[in-house]
C-alpha positions in Angstrom: 0.0 0.0 0.0 0.9 3.7 -0.3 0.0 7.0 1.2 0.0 10.2 -0.7 -0.6 13.9 0.0 -1.6 17.1 -1.7 -3.0 20.5 -0.5 -5.6 22.9 -1.7 -6.5 26.5 -1.0 -10.2 25.7 -0.1 -12.1 23.0 1.6 -14.4 22.6 -1.4 -11.4 22.0 -3.7 -10.1 19.4 -1.2 -13.5 17.7 -1.1 -13.7 17.7 -4.9 -10.3 16.0 -5.3 -11.1 13.5 -2.5 -14.4 12.6 -4.1 -12.9 12.1 -7.5 -10.2 9.8 -6.1 -12.9 7.7 -4.3 -15.4 7.7 -7.2 -12.7 6.5 -9.6 -11.6 3.9 -7.1 -8.0 5.1 -7.2 -7.8 5.6 -3.4 -9.5 3.5 -0.8 -9.7 6.4 1.6 -9.2 10.2 1.5 -8.9 12.2 4.6 -9.0 16.0 4.8 -7.1 17.8 7.5 -7.8 21.5 7.8 -6.9 24.1 8.2 -3.1 23.8 8.1 -0.6 26.6 7.9 1.9 26.4 5.1 5.0 28.5 4.9 7.1 28.2 1.7 9.0 30.1 -1.0 7.2 30.9 -4.2 8.8 33.0 -6.9 11.5 34.2 -4.5 9.2 35.3 -1.8 8.3 33.7 1.5 4.6 32.9 1.5 2.2 31.9 4.2 -1.2 30.5 3.5 -4.0 28.4 5.0 -4.4 25.2 3.2 -6.3 21.9 3.4 -4.3 18.7 3.2 -5.7 15.6 1.6 -4.2 12.3 2.6 -4.9 9.4 0.2 -4.5 5.7 1.1 -4.1 3.6 -2.0 -2.9 0.4 -3.5 0.5 0.6 -5.2 -1.1 -0.3 -8.6 -3.2 2.9 -8.5 -0.5 5.4 -7.8 0.3 6.6 -11.3 -3.4 6.9 -12.2 -4.2 8.7 -9.0 -1.3 11.1 -9.5 -2.4 11.9 -13.0 -6.0 12.5 -11.9 -5.0 14.8 -9.0 -2.5 16.8 -11.1 -5.1 17.2 -14.0 -7.8 18.4 -11.7 -5.8 20.4 -9.2 -6.3 24.2 -9.1 -2.7 25.0 -8.4 -0.1 25.6 -11.1 2.4 23.4 -9.2 0.5 21.2 -6.9 2.2 19.2 -4.1 2.2 15.5 -4.8 4.1 13.3 -2.4 3.7 9.5 -2.1 5.4 7.0 0.2 5.4 3.3 0.5 3.8 1.8 3.6 5.8 -1.0 5.1 3.5 -1.9 8.0 -0.2 -2.1 7.4 -2.6 -4.0 9.6 -3.9 -7.2 8.1 -7.5 -6.2 8.5 -7.0 -2.8 6.9 -5.0 -4.3 4.0 -7.7 -6.9 3.4 -10.4 -4.2 3.3 -8.3 -2.0 1.0 -7.7 -4.8 -1.4 -11.4 -5.4 -1.5 
């Protein structure tokens, strides 16, 4: 299994992306954490903004398709996309995720 993250400017944008991922069956779960405070450099300036983080739980076989879906539908010019392998997943959760 994998876990992946992105952020959006609004809660509605986060809900839209989360729902797309679930509807297309590319993620087994999407959780929205908000608000979060992000501090970063953009075009040479330090920026600070309130964002909404979406955490996706997915099967490895869906990573490429989910990434393409999120990038294609994301409102940011350069959206965050970070994915990591999960090495320790409970048997019950893995069984549920694999359907």
